[in-house]
Structures are given as structure tokens and as C-alpha cells.
C-alpha positions, 0 to 999 in steps of 0.5 A: 304061662297059660295065664299070660297067653290067655290074657293076651288073647282075651285083650285082642278079642276085646280090642277087635270086638264089635268091629266088622272088618271090610273085605280085604283089599285086592293086590295092587296093579302097577302103572308105568313109572309108578313110585313105590316107597317103603316106610316104617321100621327096621324090617323095611330098613334092613331090606336096603342092605340086601336088595332082594325085594326090589330086585324081585319086583323089578324083574317081575315088571321090567317094562314099567320103569319103577322108581323104588325108595326105602324110607324105613328106619330102625325102631320107627312106629307110625307116630314116633320117628326120631332123627338127629336133624329134625326138631319134630320127632313125630310121624304125622301131625297130631301124633304126639299123644301116641309117640310119648309112649315110646320115649319115656314121655320125652320126644327129645327134639333134634337140631337141624333143618332136614325135611320131615318124612311127610316132606320127603313123601311129598318129594318122592310122590309115591303111588304105592306105600308099603308100611312096616310096623308092629314089631317095636310096639309089641314090646310094650305088651298087651297094655299098649294095644289100645294105644297102638290101635288108635295110633295106627288108625290115625296114621292110616286116616292121615296118609289116606287123606294125602295126595303125595303124587299130586293126583290121588292118595297112595295105595297103602299096604300094611305089613305085619312083623315076622314071628320070632324063630326059635334058635335056642338050640344053637344060641342063647337068644329069645325063643319066641315063647313070650314074644310071639303071642304079643306079636300075634296080638299086634298082628291081629290089631293091624289086620283089623285096622287095615280092613276097617280103613280099606287098606291092604294087609300083609300077614308076614307073622303067620307066613314066617311061622310057616317058613320056619317049619319048612327049614332047619336053617336060620332065617334070622340073625337072632331069632327076630331080625331077618338075615340074608336067607330071611330076606330072600324068603320075604321078597317073593312073598311081599311081591305076591301079597302086594302086587299079585303073583307074577313070575320074573320075566328074565331070571338070567338077569337077576344078578345084574339087577341085584347089583344095580339095585344095591348100587342105586340104594347106596346113592339113595342112602347117601341122600336120605341118610347122609353120613355126617349129616350134622354138617349138611343139615344139622346143628353144625351146618353153619358156618361152613356147610353152605360152601359145599353141601348143597352142591354135593347133595345135588350131585348125589341126586343126579348120580342117583337118577343115573343109577335108576336109569342103569337099573332099568337098562339092566332089566333090558340087558342093555348096560349104559355107560354110567361113568360117562353120565356121571362125568356130566353131573354138577361139578363141585366147586372148590372148597376154600381153606381157612387153614393157612400155616405160616412159613413153608406151609404144611410139612410132613416129617420123615422118620429121623426128624419125626423121632427127633421131635419127641421128648421122651420121659427118662429111661424110655425110648420111642421108635417108628414101627410102621408108617405110610411110607412102607405101608401105603395102606396105613392111611389115617389109622384110627384103632388098633388091637393085638390078636391072640397070635400077637399080630397088630390089627389096624383100622384105617379110614382115608374116607373120613370124614365121609364119602364125597359124591364123584369120588370112588366108593369108600375103600377103608380097610382093616389090615394086619401088620407083623414084625416077622423078623423080630427087628422092632419094625413091621415088615408084613401087611395083610389086608383082612377086609377092604371096601369098608366105610369109616371103620372107627371101632372093632373088637375080636371074638371067637366068631370073628371081628365085630366092626362099626361099619358105617351107615349105622351098621354093626357087623361081624366079619368072618374068615371062614377058611383061615386065610386071614381074609374076610370072606363073609360079613354078617349084618348084626344091627342097623340104626346106630346113628352116623349123623356125625361120623366121628361121634358114631359108635367107636373105640370098642373094648371088651369087658371081662365076659367078652361083652363089647363096649361101644362109645358114642358121642353127642348130637345123635339119636340111635335106635336099634332093633333087637330080639329083646326089643328096641334099644334107643340112645340119645346124645353121648353114652355107651352101648354094651353088646353081649355076643354070646346072647346077641343082646344090646343095651344102652349101658350108660347115657351121660352128658358127655361130648364124644368119648374116644377111649374106654379102659378096664383095670385089672379089677373089672372097673371101667373108665372113659375119656370125654375126648372133646373135654379133658375129663376122665371118669369112672363109668359105674356111677353113670351106668344106671338104667337111663331114660330116653332123652335124659342124661344120667349123673356124671362121675367126678373128673379124676384129672388134676386141674394143672394137667387137664388137656383136650381133646383126648383119644385112647386110654390104657392102664400100665400093666407090663413087667417091661415097664418099671415096677413103680408105674404099674397101674398108672393110666396113660391118656393121649392128647391131640391139640396143644399138648401132643403126646401121652400123659401118665397119671398115678391111679389111686383108690379114694374111698368109694372111687378114685383119684389121680396124680400126674406122674410124667409126660411119657412122650410129647412131640413137637411135630404139629401133625402128630395126633396120637389116637389109640394105644395098647400094650403088646404081648412083649410088654412094649407100648404101641401108639397110633398116630392119626397124623394130620395137620388139621383136625378141627370140625367146628373150625374148618370145613369138613371138606377143607383141602388141607385135611390129610387122607394118606398119612399114618404112623405107629410108634413103639415105646420101650424101656431099654433098662428092663427086658421085654416080656416073653409073650405067652402062648395064647392062640392054639394053647390048651385050656390048661395052659390058658388058665395058667396064663390068667396068673400073669401080671400083664392085663393084656395077656389075661385079656387075650387069654380070656378071649381065647378061652371063649373060643372053647366049649363050656364042657371043656372050660367049666370043669377045668376052671374048677380044677384050676381054682382048687390048685391055686395057693390060697396064701398067695397075695394074688389068690383072690384076683386069680379066683376072680379070673376063674369066675370071669372065665365061666362068665365068658362061657355064658355060664356062671360058676355060682359056687365061685361067685358066692365065695368071692362075695365074701372075699377080703378084697373089696375090689373083688367084691365090687367086681362080683356085682357086675357078674350078678347084674348081667346074669339075671337069666342065669341066677335065680337068686339075683336080687338076694345077691344084690341085697347082700352087696348093698349091705357091704361095708365098703361104699364102692360095693354098695354103689355098684349094687345101687347101680345094678338095682336100677336095672331090676324093676321097681319092686326089686330095685327099691328093695335092694336100695332099701338094704343099702340105706339100712346098712349105710353109715351116716349120710354117706348115700347123700354126701359121698361125691361118687354116690349121691347123685347116682343114688338120688337118680336111681331111686327116683327112676325106680319110683317113676319120678322125674329128676329135674335139672337143678342147675340155675344160672344167676346173673350178677347183681350189677346187670339189670333188666334185659341184660340179665336175660342175655346173661342167662341165655349166653350161659346156655350158648357158652356151654353147648358142645363144641362151643366156648366151654369145650376149649375155654372150659366151664370155669373160663380158665382155659387149658394152658397145656392144650394152648387154649387161653383163659377168658377169666380176667382177660384183657381181650375180653374186657378192653375192646368191643370191636376186637372182641366182636371180630374174633367172635365172628370170624375166629382167630388163628395163629400164635398169640401173646395174651396178658404176658403168656404165649399160646401156640394157636395150633387150632383156630378159634371157631368162627361163630358168625355163621352159628349165632345171630347178633342177639345170640352173640350179644348174649354169649359176650354178655356172659363171658364179660360178666363171669369168671371174675370179669365185669364188663359192658354188654355189647348190644346186638345193634353194634354186633350187626354193624361190625358184622356188616363191616367184615362180611367180605372177610372169609378167613380167620383173623390173625392176632396181629390183624386184631391188634393192629387194625384200625377200628371202625370209625366211631368205635369207642373203648370201654370205660366202666360199668357205671353206678349211681354211687359214682356220681355222689355229689354231682347233682347236689346243685343244678347242672351248669357249664356243661358242653352242649355239643358233646352231650348231643354227640353222646346221645348218639354214642350211647344209643339213645337216638335209636329209640328216642327223639329230641328236636326231631332227631331219633326214633319214636318207639321210646318214651317221649323226652319232651318233659323228661326234665320235669319228670326226672329232675337231676339225678333221677334222670341219670338213675333212669338211664343206669337202671331203666327197670326201676320205673317203667311207663305202662305205655312203654312196657314190654308185654307177653301176649298168649293166644288161645292156640298156645302161640306167644308174642312178646313186644311193645303195644304201639296201637290198640282199638276195639278189635285188635292190638298192634305189637312191635316185637323188635324195637330196632325195627319199629315199622314191622308190627304184628296185628293180633285180634283181641278175640284170639288173646288168652292173656296179656302179661306185662314185664317188669323189665324195661326194653331199654338195656343197661350198660348204655354208658359203659363207653362214656366218661363221667363228664360225657355222661353229665353232658348227656344228662344235661342235653336230654334234660334241656330237650336239646336246647343249646341255650338252656341254662345247663350250658355255656360259661 
């Protein structure tokens, strides 16, 4: 330890040697109407959850009407500030060279049009900037100090050069991180001995750089050390992140250091001012960090976002201005009528619906009819246990869980998809439902917590309920007096992205130790500060939070859309749903230590093709003596579109991994509003299913504010098997440790799950010796013996201890499933196991490949030398080429080893265009493949293989007549979407969820590309539709605001002049037609085809047509007979240099692509878009680095696909004759 501290201190001295710090800047004097902005990391961001700093500041200067805004965000540094809706992830111009250190050299740009932080500062016009940095950077160690110093210096110099307020540079204050508080006596968290020297080093660098730039420096590190000595109370949540008490300490300290000491002018107004600050910050965060921003300014802004979000943002800002006025009024003790002022803000325009069901419209079934709509597997029974009719709070239930007392807790969120300006503040709830009479129906409701915001995930722990609480917050809800009411909310973390609220952390479940798995969807950039360092996640994946250590990690980062379901089997292996897609996967292969911006390899999908449905939500393994013996271990999966019900699959081992076989559809409903989203076995062995109950659920297909989205319904169903008795619920809550350990022998997984949870509420001194005694009492000859001992090991793990004797015994268990389970215990307990690496080496040598794979995954988390040594053991013990051939191992092994060697694993996916496509059509195809596969686009419903999902009602694209036959119809349905029942190639589809209208998402060229891909994939072979034709159709349907119905598409008259597809012509089709000169051709038809084939847009004949194409005056001589046709069919075979597309690279790294139409001694003129030949770009030759000619003709292939053979021959004759009707090619 002394060597490490000495090295850190020496490096600080080296970094600061030679500097001559200037006189420290003086505190700032605030002027009236000054704007104060907080910028930087989570130390700033979390202050907005408390509001103490601004309250203190405003009370000191009540007459100045200060405008304060908090732009802080978790894990931000001066250079690296990730956001889902920004392409640029950097903090200031030129910061890339510093930022890559924080993101594995992958900046991972977002998608959207949200302003950069520089642009926000330009809008906020700060007079004073408080900048909080240094905490996250410190976890990169002493080796990063030099980069941090340069980064911070560049940031300060850039910021000091700006005049955000249009008058003068903002006054800057640089705030250091606080120290780590030693809380190790009461919780297992870092004590600061390792991190505090690093924080001290970074603080010293910050002070030196601040002084060098004449910037005010605030040393919160040394100040906090003094606070910790003054009190025995915890001022931090985990030693690192300030809690409520910590921010109360920070507030006056910051005000004193930045603005000078000054007392509050009227202490009696503190509570009112604090309330006003928090109210104002609510509206500010709904602007700066608007939840569900993916629709407001992200990649799902189009096509519906423009209908409402500009107006909502404007209204919210007007209401924010009113909150500033209310705050200033509170400072004067003169409250204003906020409601009256709100009523005068911008009225939101009504949002039109495109959801128009036929018949009587939307109908919500009563209990009798709802039950009659179910088809239930033989022997089973479904009953309505609770609904919104008896319990009005049961509106939009999303997750449920039975507590240790056997009561059902349900998270409900009528606010979903997000709060709308002008509506009452969110009042989502966590409710408790009970059947106190044993009548098979709920009869009692208790509201545990209200005024929540989008609570899409929760899980119990001895200390309370962990909740995904909206606004990126992960909180602990506590009932401190036992009245079943939440009376304290502790903020654990911020920084979980809610850019898409239904992708935010959700579907919580606990592993055997009590650690909570948090599922997260794509589009997101989560950045969370913890006592162990920043934890970052990009796009789809999972986090794992261990409450006993208050430790978070990025558990798995995968190329998945939106996982709404995680389930553990009885051996501790976990599985998850893709939700947006139909896949169901084993988690382990993808849970190697991930890199920022990169996805780990996926595990093979386990569902049979014939029973793949989407979107899924909720997964549970059958483990109940109330259900028949032969279905134990089956997996149950809910689905919400097309097939509305629960599928049941047999779960079987398959070598290293698993496979499934469909057994039955447990329930399926004919009620189109039935949306099962979660399920769980109750203590009595019956199965409960939550029904979200909504007629409209699509996010791509409908506006998020569509008035037909339901916010008031919700139901819970109970499934039983009347031919078998219910299970007698075991005693869990209030049971003795001995009773609880006996429960671990029960067959029901959920009984053991709740029992382990109850055991974690007892102290280690009670549990650990009791486990030893209990294990010793077990019958070693019982077939369940090893699983029981495993439960005992898990019980010690749940105490944040591991019985190493049990662990070593079970590593030699006969059952490989037990040995595989041991690997997780080893993997997550390096802080407890001195021989962790040696134990993993033993697992790597295990003869069963499942154990070996688990060891390889664990190795990826061990550091380079140890990790590679573990993998080397697996390699030595592997039989044959199993590591490179086994479908569950090969990709994980390859990537884990590469990452440990600090190597990059390239994406080897190569899209190859079919041979019949030529030139630019091949590029269109490749581009279309990328568009087709985007999350929420074509592949989501029609699937990567184009075969669709028949059970979910999504038709195939493979060999589809609608894909191949009619250009105009295909363009229209792609632009506007289609909704309603349809019959396609002899098969009927219900059309419950409309096809997404892509007209607002894709431009004409992108639509041309994706259509080119679809028309030439999956066994299809068809013509490319040029962007010009899509533009024509787009213009013709611009006034259509709703979906097409299948009837409209089948019955509409086509646009005048539209032609049907004939075939993709090849030269072989004209064999013999040019053996003799053309004769007796039809001139008028040839002239007509010159327009129909699109030639006229670029080429000129007899004064008609464009001029960007080659001169046709001598074409008949240059390309006689068949050669002219060959040039049309395969235009890239021979390209004139004057008409060749070139790529022009400039010395500043800019790039242009187009055709050179003019050049002189100093410059060239380039036409980038041949459809707009009058728009040119002039480029100075002195700026050009190189010019690269293309081998692909700008003339597209497929021009002749709507022409018959005779029409093609007439066209060739017309062009060869230069438009001369008296040429010998024509006439009798």
C-alpha cells in the first residue's frame, strides 16, 4: 500500500512541477437577473434530486431573481458527455482525443437532433458556470493524470473563450469531487483507502489547472474529509455518492466558496423556497432530459413526433418560466396563482389517431365475456382475480411479485408512455392486493407508494423495495414503521437512460444471492456513478445490482432490442426474452465483460421456428405441484400481438446449452385488448398473469400520444389445474431460520426464492452456522441431495459470505448443473475468495462443456493475465475443436479471449448483393439490408429471414406477390403503412397491429434501398424502384394521413402512367434478336418507352430530355445492335470517362461524390445528384487530396423491368435512330 500511495503522490508532484499557480480567484459577485448553470458529473446532477444548493443560493440573494439550471449528468467528464439523441458525444470542439479514454476508444454516436451542450449553454446564457469533474476520471488511475490535465486545460480555455451570454465569458468555478467516506463498519462498500489517494491526486491537478487559467477552484475533497470527521452519520449513500444529509452539507459550502459568505435573508421561507425549487426543477428536467425523448428528438421522432412534441416542449418551457416566477415570489413571501398562469400557456393541438378499428370501435369486455374469449389448455382453468372495475388503481399494471407474506404487489403506470405538460403530475403506484377470504378473488388493496413515475421494475429485499422510479433513477422504497406504506425513498443511482421509457431498466428479478438483474433496451446510453467507478451501458443489455455491497455492473451487453423478461431455473441459470423479437436465450454466453459501444455475442435462440411469436413479455418456469408432473421445468412465455396468450415449451438440456419443444398454448384470448405482460407462480402453486389490457400498443405504428392509448384498464388472471390440489403455502415471513432452511427442500422454485429472500433478512451470525448444521443433517442418498446443498451454499452467498467448504465440495458434485452453478458463486465473490483464479481454472478443466463455458465467461472479468490463464486451462482440457465449433461456446470463447488480449473483434457480417444486380443497384441492396435490420423496422415483424411470424399475424416477404407485382402498391404501403385484415397469397392475416408507415422515417433513396433489398432477398427477384418514382408516389399521397387498408390498396386506381413489373431482363433473353439489323419496329412506342424507362431524365434525343447523361447523337455507331442493349442492361460494363462518377477527397477530410461537369485551371464543378443537374458544387483544386473514379455507372440497372420484349426492341431502335421516325428501323 505504501508503494502505491508514494507512486501516486510522486506522479502528482511530477504533473504539477514547474507550474507557478496564480493567485486563487476571488468569490463571484452576483448581479440582478444573473444566470447560474451547473455543469458536469453526477455530483451536480444528483443535486437536482435534493435542491438544497439552489435553495441556499436563492435565500441568500432573494432580490436578484437568479435563474438557475442544472445541466449535470452522471459520469460526464470535460470531454466525454454521451447522450442517446446526439451524434456527437464530446463536450467541446476537439475533445475527441481526450474522450476516447473513457469509452474503450468507441464514442458510439447516438441518433437524433437534440442540441449539444454547447448549444444549450448558448440558450441558457450563463453568467456563472459551476463545473463538477474529477470523480469518474480518477478511476482510470495515476496513469491518466496527464491526459486529464490536458483535457481539463483544453476545456477551460475553450469555455473561457466563449460569450454564452452574448456579452462576456461566464465566470467559472471548478468543483472537485468529495472524498470517499469510510462506511465499512456498517456496510460492505469501498472504504476509501485505495480511491482517496487517487481523488486527492486528481483534486490537486484540478486546483493547479484552475489557478493556471485564473478560474475559481472549490476543494470539496478536503472539505468533505472534515465533514466525515465531524459526524458519525452517513453523508453518502455508498461512501462515494452524497445522500440527503451530504447535499445539505454541500449547499452552504458551495455558496460560501463560490459567492462568498452571506446568511439567508429569511430562514422562515426555506421550506417554501425548497418546494418551489423542486417544482421548477421538475419542469426543467422534463425539458433538458425529457423522458421518452426518442419520440421528441431521437430516432423515432418521425413520423409522428412533429404532430405534438414541438408544442409540448413549448408548453413545458412556458410552465417552467412560470415556476421561476413562482420561486421568486416564494422568496418574497408572495405566492402567485400558478394554475391560472398555466391555463394561459400554449394549448396543445389534438393528436389525430390512425387507429380506426372497424365495427363498433374499441370495446372493453366485461368479466363474463372476457373469460369466454379464452381458449385454455385441457385440464386448466382461468379466472379473473382482479380488475380495474373492483380496483380503479389497477390501471396499466406492468410488473408483479408475491412478497414473503404471500401478498401480490403490482406496479401500475397510467402515466405511460410519459407525462404530458398540462396534465397533473404523475401518480403511478405500487399497490398490494390480497385475497383475505380465500375466495379466489382479490378483496383488499393497499397503496404502498403513490406519485411514482413509470415504475416498470421492482424487486423486494430485506431493506425495502428497489424500484425503477423514472427520470433515470433507481431507488429504495422503505416502510420504516410496518404500516405497509412507503415513508422513505432513498435515491441509490441516477443515470439510467429513459430516452425510451419502455426500454428503461425494467422486469427486475433476483439471482440466487439476491442480486437484482435489471433489463434494458436499445437506443439508450446509461451512465451511472458508483463507489466502484462509473458503469456505462450502450443499447440493449442487463445490469446486475448487488444490494449487500451496493455494487452495480454491466452484466451483459447484447445486440438485442428490448428484453422484457428474465427468469432463473432451479440451477441458477438465467434466460431472457428479446421481446421486440421472438427469441428466447440463455444469458451466460453473452455475459462476458463488455466494451463500451460494442455488443457481446448472442446465444442461440431456443424457440422452434413454428412457435416463434413477438412481442413477448414475461417468462416463468413451471415449478408447482399443483400443475401436472410432466410439465415441471417447462418455460412459459407471454405474447402480445397476433397470438395473445401464453406459450408453453418443454425445456431440455442440449449438450453445453439447451433446446425447447413446444408443448401447448396454455391460454390464448380472442379479446384484442388482452396483453399479458408478466406472470408468476403464487405460494399456493397457482399461476398469476398480468394483463396490461390495451387496444393499442405499437410505438412505431402510432403516435405516443394517440388518444386511443388506454390509461385506465388492467386485469389479473389466475390459472389453476382443478384436477390437482393446490399447494399448502409454506411459512416464510416470520419463520425461524431452521424453518426457512427446511423450506429450501421444497419442490417449488418460487417458495425457495422467497425463502432465500427471507433468510437474507437474518444476520450472518444466525444463518451461517445454521446452514452448516442443516447441510450435515441432509440425506446424502436422496436424489435431490446435491441441489439441497447448493441451496445451502446460496444461502451463505446471500449473507455476502461464502461457505468455502461447501463450495469446494460442490465443485466435485456428480451433477454438472451444480458444478456450473458454482462458477457464478466464484465469479461474483472475488472480494471473498483468495483462490478465485485457481478455482476458475479447475472449472475450466471440467469435463462438461457447460461448466467450461461458464468458466470462460468468468475469466473475461478477471483481468488479462488471470483471465488468459483460466482460458488456457480450458483450451488444454478441451476435447477436439469444441471451443471453436460448439454453437454455444465458439463466439463467446473467441470474443472473451480477444478482449483479454486487448484485441478488436470485427463484425464479419458481410451483405452480398445477388449477381443479377449491377452497379448502383448493388450498393442500394447493401444499404437496404442495413435499414431492413434496424430495431423496430422491417426485420422486427417480418424477421431476418423474411418469413414473418404467422402466429403473431406478420405475413412473410419471401416470395410474396405484394413484394413483386405492383410497384405503386408496394411504395404506398411502405410510405403510409397498412392496417386491417388481409389475405395474401391464399393466407389470411388479422392485421391487429398496423405496419409502420416509413414515409416519415426514410427518404426516397432509403426507401428505394430497402425495397431493393426486399425485392431481391428471401427467394425474391425483382426490379429496383428508383427514388424518382418513390418521389412521384410520395407527392401523390401526401395528403393521406392514415394507414391504407388492404381494400384500398387492392382497389385503388394506379397513378396515371404506372406500369407493372414484367421481369429482370438479361442478354440471354434476346438471343437471336440482333442477328439481323432491326426492322419493322414501332417508332411511337419506342419514343414512349424512352420516357417510361426513365432515359429521358438524363439523356437528350432530338432536343428532348436531360443533359447529364452521355450524348446519344452517335450512339448507333458506337454501340451497334446488341451492344446498345447490353449498355442499357449492364451500364457499368463500359463507362465513358466524362460520365464516370468520382469520389473527391479533400485535405480537411471532407468528401464529395458525383460527376464532374466542368473543370478549369483552379477548380472543378461537381453534380452530386444527377436528378438535380443544375445544383453543382465548386471545389478548388488546391483543396483536393485525391480523386478516385468509380467503376460503377451512375446509370441504374433494372430500367427495363416494366417493358415487354417488343417495347425494349422499339426503344433500342428509337435510340439508335437518334429519334428519327424515317430511319430504316421503322415502318413496314
